FILUM-889047 format. One record per residue: x, y, z of N, C-alpha, C in turn. Coordinates in Angstrom, 2 decimals. Each point is the difference from the previous one (the first is absolute). Layout:
nu->X; nv->Y; nw->Z; cau->X; cav->Y; caw->Z; cu->X; cv->Y; cw->Z
...
***
This chain:
nu->-70.17; nv->19.14; nw->64.78; cau->0.71; cav->-1.21; caw->0.21; cu->0.03; cv->-0.37; cw->1.48
nu->-0.19; nv->-1.25; nw->0.31; cau->0.06; cav->-0.43; caw->1.34; cu->1.36; cv->-0.06; cw->0.56
nu->0.16; nv->0.30; nw->1.26; cau->1.26; cav->-0.05; caw->0.71; cu->0.47; cv->-1.47; cw->0.12
nu->1.21; nv->-0.32; nw->-0.48; cau->0.47; cav->-1.35; caw->0.03; cu->0.01; cv->-0.59; cw->1.39
nu->0.32; nv->0.75; nw->1.03; cau->0.00; cav->-0.55; caw->1.35; cu->-1.46; cv->-0.33; cw->0.44
nu->-0.97; nv->0.80; nw->-0.42; cau->-1.38; cav->-0.35; caw->0.33; cu->-0.52; cv->-1.27; cw->-0.72
nu->0.48; nv->-0.18; nw->-1.26; cau->-0.32; cav->-1.18; caw->-0.77; cu->0.66; cv->-1.29; cw->0.72
nu->1.23; nv->0.15; nw->0.45; cau->0.63; cav->-1.11; caw->0.74; cu->-0.75; cv->-0.34; cw->1.22
nu->-0.48; nv->0.96; nw->0.77; cau->-0.78; cav->-0.26; caw->1.20; cu->-1.30; cv->-0.68; cw->-0.37
nu->-0.66; nv->0.51; nw->-1.04; cau->-1.24; cav->-0.65; caw->-0.47; cu->0.25; cv->-1.42; cw->-0.37
nu->1.09; nv->-0.34; nw->-0.65; cau->0.29; cav->-1.28; caw->-0.40; cu->0.08; cv->-0.98; cw->1.13
nu->0.65; nv->0.35; nw->1.12; cau->0.05; cav->-0.93; caw->1.14; cu->-1.35; cv->-0.03; cw->0.71
nu->-0.63; nv->1.13; nw->0.15; cau->-1.26; cav->-0.02; caw->0.80; cu->-1.10; cv->-0.72; cw->-0.82
nu->-0.20; nv->0.38; nw->-1.22; cau->-1.15; cav->-0.54; caw->-0.76; cu->0.29; cv->-1.44; cw->-0.50
nu->1.14; nv->-0.12; nw->-0.66; cau->0.32; cav->-1.33; caw->-0.66; cu->0.25; cv->-1.10; cw->1.03
nu->0.75; nv->0.34; nw->1.07; cau->0.36; cav->-1.03; caw->0.99; cu->-0.96; cv->-0.05; cw->1.18
nu->-0.21; nv->1.16; nw->0.63; cau->-0.82; cav->-0.09; caw->1.19; cu->-1.49; cv->-0.08; cw->-0.22
nu->-0.50; nv->0.66; nw->-1.07; cau->-1.44; cav->-0.07; caw->-0.26; cu->-0.29; cv->-1.08; cw->-1.09
nu->1.04; nv->-0.63; nw->-0.62; cau->-0.14; cav->-1.09; caw->-0.94; cu->-0.86; cv->0.44; cw->-1.18
nu->0.22; nv->1.19; nw->-0.52; cau->-0.89; cav->0.55; caw->-1.08; cu->0.65; cv->-0.27; cw->-1.38
nu->-0.55; nv->-0.97; nw->-0.70; cau->0.50; cav->-0.27; caw->-1.38; cu->-0.14; cv->1.14; cw->-0.88
nu->-1.11; nv->0.77; nw->0.15; cau->-0.23; cav->1.15; caw->-0.91; cu->1.13; cv->1.10; cw->0.20
nu->0.64; nv->0.04; nw->1.17; cau->1.11; cav->0.91; caw->0.11; cu->1.23; cv->-0.48; cw->-0.72
nu->0.18; nv->-1.31; nw->-0.08; cau->1.11; cav->-0.56; caw->-0.84; cu->-0.19; cv->0.46; cw->-1.42
nu->-1.25; nv->-0.14; nw->-0.49; cau->-0.33; cav->0.31; caw->-1.40; cu->0.18; cv->1.50; cw->-0.26
nu->-0.33; nv->0.79; nw->1.00; cau->0.10; cav->1.41; caw->-0.08; cu->1.42; cv->0.55; cw->0.06
nu->0.85; nv->-0.60; nw->0.84; cau->1.31; cav->0.49; caw->0.29; cu->1.15; cv->-0.67; cw->-0.84
nu->-0.38; nv->-1.04; nw->-0.81; cau->1.04; cav->-0.62; caw->-0.87; cu->-0.41; cv->0.16; cw->-1.44
nu->0.98; nv->-0.12; nw->-0.88; cau->-0.26; cav->-0.01; caw->-1.42; cu->0.18; cv->-1.48; cw->-0.52
nu->-0.47; nv->-0.37; nw->-1.13; cau->0.24; cav->-1.37; caw->-0.48; cu->1.49; cv->-0.36; cw->-0.15
nu->0.85; nv->1.05; nw->-0.13; cau->1.41; cav->-0.25; caw->-0.14; cu->0.84; cv->0.24; cw->1.29
nu->-0.73; nv->0.25; nw->1.15; cau->0.71; cav->0.23; caw->1.27; cu->0.79; cv->-1.25; cw->0.30
nu->1.20; nv->0.24; nw->0.51; cau->0.86; cav->-1.18; caw->0.31; cu->0.23; cv->-0.04; cw->1.62
nu->0.01; nv->-1.21; nw->0.51; cau->0.26; cav->-0.25; caw->1.43; cu->1.16; cv->-0.95; cw->0.10
nu->0.83; nv->0.28; nw->0.91; cau->1.24; cav->-0.84; caw->0.25; cu->-0.14; cv->-0.36; cw->1.51
nu->-0.32; nv->-1.24; nw->0.33; cau->-0.15; cav->-0.44; caw->1.40; cu->0.96; cv->-1.18; cw->0.23
nu->0.01; nv->-0.39; nw->1.31; cau->0.95; cav->-1.05; caw->0.40; cu->-0.27; cv->-1.28; cw->-0.81
nu->-1.26; nv->-0.26; nw->-0.40; cau->-0.32; cav->-1.20; caw->-0.73; cu->0.18; cv->0.06; cw->-1.49
nu->0.35; nv->1.17; nw->-0.58; cau->0.18; cav->0.17; caw->-1.48; cu->-0.60; cv->1.27; cw->-0.44
nu->-0.15; nv->0.11; nw->-1.33; cau->-0.49; cav->1.23; caw->-0.62; cu->-1.44; cv->-0.27; cw->-0.54
nu->-0.77; nv->1.11; nw->-0.15; cau->-1.26; cav->-0.07; caw->-0.53; cu->-0.37; cv->1.21; cw->-0.80
nu->-0.98; nv->-0.09; nw->-0.87; cau->-0.40; cav->1.10; caw->-0.79; cu->-1.48; cv->0.16; cw->0.00
nu->-0.50; nv->1.22; nw->0.27; cau->-1.42; cav->0.31; caw->-0.11; cu->-0.79; cv->-0.42; cw->1.21
nu->-1.21; nv->0.56; nw->0.09; cau->-0.85; cav->-0.25; caw->1.22; cu->-0.36; cv->-1.42; cw->0.20
nu->-0.26; nv->-0.78; nw->-1.06; cau->-0.47; cav->-1.40; caw->0.22; cu->1.10; cv->-0.87; cw->0.62
nu->1.23; nv->0.16; nw->-0.47; cau->1.08; cav->-0.77; caw->0.60; cu->0.21; cv->0.43; cw->1.44
nu->-0.09; nv->1.31; nw->0.30; cau->0.08; cav->0.44; caw->1.36; cu->-1.01; cv->-0.58; cw->0.88
nu->-1.28; nv->-0.02; nw->-0.47; cau->-1.09; cav->-0.53; caw->0.75; cu->0.19; cv->-1.46; cw->0.34
nu->0.54; nv->-0.81; nw->-0.89; cau->0.37; cav->-1.36; caw->0.26; cu->1.06; cv->-0.14; cw->1.12
nu->0.98; nv->0.79; nw->-0.09; cau->1.08; cav->-0.06; caw->1.04; cu->-0.61; cv->0.42; cw->1.38
nu->-0.79; nv->1.07; nw->0.01; cau->-0.62; cav->0.50; caw->1.23; cu->-0.94; cv->-1.11; cw->0.58
nu->-0.71; nv->-0.62; nw->-0.85; cau->-0.89; cav->-1.10; caw->0.48; cu->0.70; cv->-1.12; cw->0.66
nu->1.16; nv->-0.37; nw->-0.59; cau->0.80; cav->-1.04; caw->0.72; cu->0.53; cv->0.43; cw->1.30
nu->0.45; nv->1.22; nw->0.10; cau->0.47; cav->0.56; caw->1.25; cu->-1.10; cv->0.06; cw->1.03
nu->-1.19; nv->0.49; nw->-0.40; cau->-1.13; cav->0.12; caw->0.89; cu->-0.59; cv->-1.31; cw->0.43
nu->0.17; nv->-1.06; nw->-0.93; cau->-0.42; cav->-1.35; caw->0.39; cu->0.75; cv->-0.49; cw->1.18
nu->1.24; nv->0.30; nw->0.09; cau->0.87; cav->-0.46; caw->1.07; cu->-0.17; cv->0.90; cw->1.25
nu->-0.20; nv->1.25; nw->-0.23; cau->-0.06; cav->0.94; caw->1.14; cu->-1.35; cv->0.84; cw->-0.18
nu->-1.11; nv->-0.57; nw->0.15; cau->-1.28; cav->0.67; caw->-0.24; cu->-0.25; cv->1.24; cw->0.83
nu->0.59; nv->0.11; nw->1.19; cau->-0.25; cav->1.16; caw->0.81; cu->1.10; cv->1.00; cw->-0.01
nu->0.89; nv->-0.09; nw->-1.00; cau->1.22; cav->0.89; caw->-0.02; cu->-0.46; cv->1.46; cw->-0.08
nu->0.72; nv->0.82; nw->0.73; cau->-0.23; cav->1.41; caw->-0.03; cu->1.37; cv->0.68; cw->-0.27
nu->0.02; nv->0.89; nw->-0.97; cau->1.15; cav->0.74; caw->-0.36; cu->-0.02; cv->1.34; cw->0.74
nu->1.08; nv->0.27; nw->0.74; cau->0.14; cav->1.23; caw->0.75; cu->1.09; cv->0.80; cw->-0.66
nu->-0.34; nv->1.20; nw->-0.51; cau->1.06; cav->0.90; caw->-0.54; cu->0.74; cv->0.64; cw->1.11
nu->1.28; nv->-0.19; nw->-0.01; cau->0.85; cav->0.63; caw->1.05; cu->0.65; cv->1.29; cw->-0.46
nu->0.23; nv->0.14; nw->-1.34; cau->0.66; cav->1.17; caw->-0.52; cu->-0.25; cv->0.03; cw->-1.47
nu->-0.08; nv->1.20; nw->-0.52; cau->-0.14; cav->0.25; caw->-1.47; cu->0.92; cv->1.13; cw->-0.40
nu->0.85; nv->-0.14; nw->-0.93; cau->0.83; cav->1.11; caw->-0.55; cu->-0.17; cv->-0.03; cw->-1.50
nu->0.17; nv->1.18; nw->-0.59; cau->-0.11; cav->-0.01; caw->-1.46; cu->0.61; cv->1.24; cw->-0.60
nu->0.33; nv->-0.15; nw->-1.26; cau->0.56; cav->1.09; caw->-0.77; cu->-0.48; cv->-0.20; cw->-1.43
nu->-0.69; nv->1.01; nw->-0.53; cau->-0.54; cav->-0.04; caw->-1.33; cu->-0.90; cv->-1.24; cw->-0.18
nu->0.33; nv->-0.94; nw->-0.90; cau->-0.87; cav->-1.16; caw->-0.27; cu->0.39; cv->-1.24; cw->0.80
nu->0.93; nv->0.10; nw->0.90; cau->0.55; cav->-1.10; caw->0.76; cu->-0.32; cv->0.07; cw->1.47
nu->-0.56; nv->-1.11; nw->0.52; cau->-0.45; cav->-0.02; caw->1.41; cu->0.50; cv->-1.29; cw->0.64
nu->0.57; nv->0.15; nw->1.19; cau->0.44; cav->-1.19; caw->0.82; cu->-0.96; cv->-0.07; cw->1.23
nu->-0.46; nv->-1.20; nw->0.22; cau->-0.92; cav->-0.25; caw->1.15; cu->0.63; cv->-1.05; cw->0.90
nu->0.22; nv->0.38; nw->1.25; cau->0.43; cav->-1.02; caw->0.97; cu->-1.21; cv->-0.48; cw->0.70
nu->-0.25; nv->-1.30; nw->0.02; cau->-1.18; cav->-0.58; caw->0.48; cu->0.20; cv->-1.18; cw->1.00
nu->-1.06; nv->-0.35; nw->0.63; cau->-0.01; cav->-1.17; caw->0.88; cu->-1.27; cv->-0.83; cw->-0.29
nu->0.20; nv->-1.29; nw->-0.16; cau->-1.14; cav->-0.87; caw->-0.25; cu->-0.15; cv->-0.86; cw->1.23
nu->-1.20; nv->0.02; nw->0.53; cau->-0.38; cav->-0.72; caw->1.23; cu->-1.25; cv->-0.82; cw->-0.27
nu->0.15; nv->-1.34; nw->0.34; cau->-1.14; cav->-0.84; caw->-0.26; cu->0.27; cv->-1.42; cw->0.63
nu->-0.82; nv->-0.94; nw->-0.44; cau->0.06; cav->-1.36; caw->0.56; cu->-0.04; cv->-0.96; cw->-1.19
nu->0.89; nv->-0.97; nw->0.05; cau->0.01; cav->-1.07; caw->-1.06; cu->-1.05; cv->-1.02; cw->0.23
nu->-1.26; nv->0.36; nw->-0.32; cau->-1.14; cav->-0.86; caw->0.25; cu->-0.47; cv->-0.68; cw->-1.24
nu->0.56; nv->0.32; nw->-1.15; cau->-0.38; cav->-0.70; caw->-1.26; cu->1.17; cv->-0.78; cw->-0.56
nu->-0.32; nv->-1.02; nw->-0.80; cau->1.07; cav->-0.72; caw->-0.62; cu->0.70; cv->0.98; cw->-0.95
nu->1.29; nv->0.01; nw->-0.02; cau->0.77; cav->0.90; caw->-0.87; cu->1.38; cv->0.02; cw->0.35
nu->0.80; nv->0.57; nw->-0.85; cau->1.48; cav->0.05; caw->0.14; cu->0.55; cv->-1.43; cw->-0.10
nu->-0.73; nv->-0.90; nw->-0.62; cau->0.55; cav->-1.35; caw->-0.22; cu->-0.33; cv->-0.99; cw->1.07
nu->-0.78; nv->0.31; nw->1.00; cau->-0.36; cav->-0.98; caw->1.03; cu->-1.25; cv->0.44; cw->0.69
nu->-0.63; nv->-0.96; nw->0.78; cau->-1.24; cav->0.22; caw->0.68; cu->0.13; cv->1.15; cw->1.02
nu->-1.14; nv->0.57; nw->0.40; cau->-0.06; cav->1.07; caw->0.96; cu->0.68; cv->-0.40; cw->1.32
nu->0.80; nv->0.88; nw->0.54; cau->0.70; cav->-0.21; caw->1.27; cu->-0.70; cv->0.69; cw->1.21
nu->-0.84; nv->0.95; nw->-0.31; cau->-0.67; cav->0.85; caw->0.99; cu->1.01; cv->0.86; cw->0.74
nu->1.23; nv->0.20; nw->-0.53; cau->0.96; cav->0.84; caw->0.61; cu->-0.25; cv->1.46; cw->-0.38
nu->0.32; nv->0.92; nw->0.87; cau->-0.10; cav->1.41; caw->-0.31; cu->1.16; cv->0.40; cw->-0.87
nu->-0.28; nv->0.94; nw->-0.87; cau->1.07; cav->0.57; caw->-0.93; cu->0.08; cv->1.44; cw->0.21
nu->1.25; nv->0.49; nw->0.16; cau->0.27; cav->1.43; caw->0.17; cu->1.29; cv->0.23; cw->-0.78
nu->-0.14; nv->0.56; nw->-1.20; cau->1.17; cav->0.14; caw->-0.87; cu->0.07; cv->1.40; cw->-0.58
nu->1.15; nv->0.57; nw->-0.15; cau->0.14; cav->1.35; caw->-0.60; cu->0.61; cv->-0.14; cw->-1.38
nu->-0.34; nv->1.06; nw->-0.80; cau->0.59; cav->0.03; caw->-1.32; cu->-0.12; cv->1.46; cw->-0.57
nu->0.49; nv->0.07; nw->-1.25; cau->0.00; cav->1.26; caw->-0.68; cu->-0.51; cv->-0.21; cw->-1.42
nu->-0.79; nv->0.92; nw->-0.45; cau->-0.51; cav->0.01; caw->-1.39; cu->0.39; cv->1.27; cw->-0.62
nu->0.63; nv->-0.12; nw->-1.15; cau->0.48; cav->1.18; caw->-0.81; cu->-0.98; cv->0.07; cw->-1.19
nu->-0.69; nv->1.16; nw->-0.21; cau->-0.96; cav->0.06; caw->-1.07; cu->0.42; cv->1.17; cw->-0.97
nu->-0.37; nv->-0.20; nw->-1.23; cau->0.03; cav->1.03; caw->-1.00; cu->-1.48; cv->0.27; cw->-0.39
nu->-0.39; nv->1.30; nw->0.21; cau->-1.37; cav->0.35; caw->-0.19; cu->-0.07; cv->1.13; cw->-1.00
nu->-0.78; nv->-0.17; nw->-1.08; cau->-0.13; cav->0.97; caw->-1.03; cu->-1.48; cv->0.16; cw->-0.33
nu->-0.45; nv->1.27; nw->-0.05; cau->-1.38; cav->0.24; caw->-0.41; cu->-0.93; cv->-0.68; cw->0.95
nu->0.31; nv->-0.10; nw->1.26; cau->-0.91; cav->-0.62; caw->0.97; cu->-0.03; cv->-1.52; cw->-0.03
nu->0.88; nv->-0.63; nw->-0.74; cau->0.09; cav->-1.47; caw->-0.10; cu->1.33; cv->-0.53; cw->0.44
nu->-0.03; nv->-1.20; nw->0.62; cau->1.23; cav->-0.68; caw->0.37; cu->0.50; cv->-0.70; cw->-1.24
nu->1.09; nv->0.44; nw->-0.58; cau->0.48; cav->-0.58; caw->-1.27; cu->1.08; cv->-1.10; cw->0.30
nu->0.69; nv->0.11; nw->1.13; cau->0.96; cav->-1.02; caw->0.35; cu->0.24; cv->0.01; cw->1.54
nu->0.25; nv->-1.20; nw->0.53; cau->0.19; cav->-0.10; caw->1.41; cu->0.94; cv->-1.14; cw->0.35
nu->0.81; nv->0.19; nw->1.03; cau->0.90; cav->-1.01; caw->0.53; cu->-0.31; cv->-0.22; cw->1.45
nu->-0.19; nv->-1.21; nw->0.43; cau->-0.18; cav->-0.30; caw->1.43; cu->1.25; cv->-0.72; cw->0.50
nu->0.51; nv->0.44; nw->1.14; cau->1.17; cav->-0.63; caw->0.62; cu->-0.39; cv->-0.35; cw->1.43
nu->0.12; nv->-1.27; nw->0.35; cau->-0.28; cav->-0.53; caw->1.34; cu->0.60; cv->-1.39; cw->0.08
nu->0.12; nv->-0.51; nw->1.18; cau->0.72; cav->-1.29; caw->0.21; cu->-0.95; cv->-1.16; cw->-0.01
nu->-0.41; nv->-0.40; nw->-1.19; cau->-0.91; cav->-1.15; caw->-0.16; cu->0.59; cv->-1.26; cw->0.62
nu->1.25; nv->-0.21; nw->-0.22; cau->0.71; cav->-1.21; caw->0.51; cu->-0.08; cv->-0.09; cw->1.51
nu->0.15; nv->1.11; nw->0.69; cau->-0.09; cav->0.01; caw->1.52; cu->-1.41; cv->-0.31; cw->0.39
nu->-1.00; nv->0.52; nw->-0.67; cau->-1.41; cav->-0.24; caw->0.29; cu->-0.30; cv->-1.49; cw->-0.15
nu->0.44; nv->-0.59; nw->-1.10; cau->-0.23; cav->-1.42; caw->-0.20; cu->0.69; cv->-0.87; cw->1.02
nu->1.18; nv->0.37; nw->0.31; cau->0.74; cav->-0.73; caw->1.10; cu->-0.73; cv->0.01; cw->1.31
nu->-0.58; nv->1.19; nw->0.35; cau->-0.73; cav->0.16; caw->1.26; cu->-1.23; cv->-0.87; cw->-0.03
nu->-0.72; nv->0.00; nw->-1.10; cau->-1.19; cav->-0.81; caw->-0.12; cu->0.21; cv->-1.44; cw->0.01
nu->1.14; nv->-0.49; nw->-0.48; cau->0.34; cav->-1.39; caw->-0.06; cu->0.64; cv->-0.54; cw->1.25
nu->0.28; nv->0.89; nw->0.98; cau->0.68; cav->-0.49; caw->1.21; cu->-0.94; cv->-0.52; cw->1.01
***
């Protein structure tokens, strides 16, 4: 069985930084659930749609893992997202402003798959910054 902390690191590196759709398919199940600031989703296809919207707004975003802790099948990742709002997204045209936001993702990983995840970050503050 794969170490849950290693799976969490792979998720951020491959899914977000390398933009690998095949890693989403490999690391999620059809019933995997995600809970993000914009709502809930189920399965790889819904996640890919959400990620595509995020990447449309911040095409150069890079996720930096600052810390990973875990116990049994639960892993918490403290991360930082750095990029530029060069694409239309978040409800308005590109602002060309730099983005540097921190957040936390809590994952449940079983049999090498992410079965549930919760993202916590301040989307409202990001939007307010981009609109100012």
